[in-house]
C-alpha positions in Angstrom: -4.9 -15.5 36.0 -5.8 -16.1 32.4 -6.2 -13.0 30.3 -9.0 -12.4 27.8 -6.4 -12.5 25.0 -5.1 -15.8 26.3 -8.5 -17.3 26.5 -9.5 -16.2 23.0 -6.2 -17.4 21.5 -6.6 -20.8 23.1 -10.3 -21.0 22.1 -9.6 -20.0 18.5 -6.7 -22.5 18.2 -8.9 -25.3 19.5 -11.9 -24.3 17.3 -9.6 -24.6 14.3 -8.3 -27.9 15.5 -4.7 -26.6 15.5 -1.9 -27.9 17.7 0.2 -25.3 19.4 3.2 -26.3 17.4 1.3 -25.7 14.1 0.3 -22.2 15.2 3.7 -21.4 16.6 5.3 -22.4 13.3 2.8 -20.4 11.2 3.4 -17.2 13.2 7.2 -17.7 13.6 7.5 -18.3 17.4 8.4 -21.2 19.6 5.6 -23.4 21.1 6.5 -22.2 24.6 6.1 -18.6 23.5 2.6 -19.3 22.1 1.8 -21.2 25.3 2.8 -18.0 27.2 0.4 -16.0 25.1 -2.4 -18.5 25.8 -1.9 -18.7 29.5 -1.3 -15.0 30.0 2.3 -15.0 31.1 3.5 -13.4 27.9 2.1 -10.7 25.7 2.5 -10.6 21.9 3.9 -7.4 20.4 1.6 -5.5 18.0 3.0 -7.2 14.9 2.5 -10.7 16.4 -1.0 -9.7 17.4 -1.7 -8.9 13.8 -0.3 -12.2 12.6 -2.5 -14.1 15.1 -5.6 -12.1 14.0 -4.8 -12.8 10.4 -4.2 -16.5 11.0 -7.6 -16.9 12.7 -9.3 -14.3 10.5 -10.5 -12.2 13.4 -10.0 -8.6 14.4 -7.3 -7.5 16.8 -10.0 -5.8 18.8 -11.7 -9.2 19.3 -8.4 -10.7 20.5 -7.9 -7.9 22.9 -11.4 -8.0 24.3 -12.4 -4.6 22.8 -15.1 -6.3 20.7 -17.1 -9.4 21.1 -17.5 -9.7 17.3 -14.5 -11.8 16.1 -15.0 -11.4 12.4 -13.5 -8.8 10.1 -15.9 -6.5 8.3 -15.6 -6.7 4.5 -13.7 -3.4 4.4 -11.3 -4.6 7.2 -10.7 -7.9 5.4 -10.0 -6.0 2.2 -7.5 -3.7 4.0 -5.8 -6.7 5.5 -5.6 -8.3 2.0 -4.3 -5.1 0.5 -1.5 -4.8 3.1 -0.5 -8.5 3.0 3.0 -9.2 1.8 1.5 -12.3 0.0 -0.2 -9.9 -2.4 3.1 -9.0 -4.0 2.7 -12.2 -6.0 -0.2 -10.8 -8.0 0.1 -7.0 -7.7 3.6 -5.6 -7.6 2.8 -1.9 -7.0 -0.1 -1.1 -4.8 -2.3 1.8 -5.8 -1.9 5.0 -3.9 -5.1 6.9 -4.8 -6.2 6.0 -8.4 -9.7 4.8 -8.2 -9.4 2.4 -11.1 -6.5 0.7 -9.4 -8.5 0.3 -6.2 -11.4 -1.2 -8.3 -9.0 -3.6 -10.0 -7.5 -4.6 -6.6 -11.0 -5.1 -5.3 -11.7 -7.6 -8.1 -8.5 -9.4 -7.3 -9.7 -9.5 -3.6 -13.0 -10.9 -4.6 -11.4 -13.7 -6.7 -8.9 -14.4 -3.8 -11.7 -14.5 -1.2 -13.9 -16.8 -3.3 -10.9 -19.2 -3.8 -10.4 -19.8 -0.1 
């Protein structure tokens, strides 16, 4: 029996035109592991679920069937950006609570988002 997670992962991969090998390489697993996620015989751990959601730019709630809205809200997308290891290239020390730092990071986010 196919899980909702498996169906959604397979549908998203196909919508993006990705081969299983490409997705598996992007998220750091073997193709047979990804196949297991898609056919419901394996379950990704929470970290892997986040990687998959980031790859497809959808929420983990969508992947898990808790939401039918696949897309990140602006705030959720910013949070994902803020917590991304890729951000270290531009912003070495993330702000803790300084409002100006958060505004500066938001401007970086806007530039990054517009560049995609």
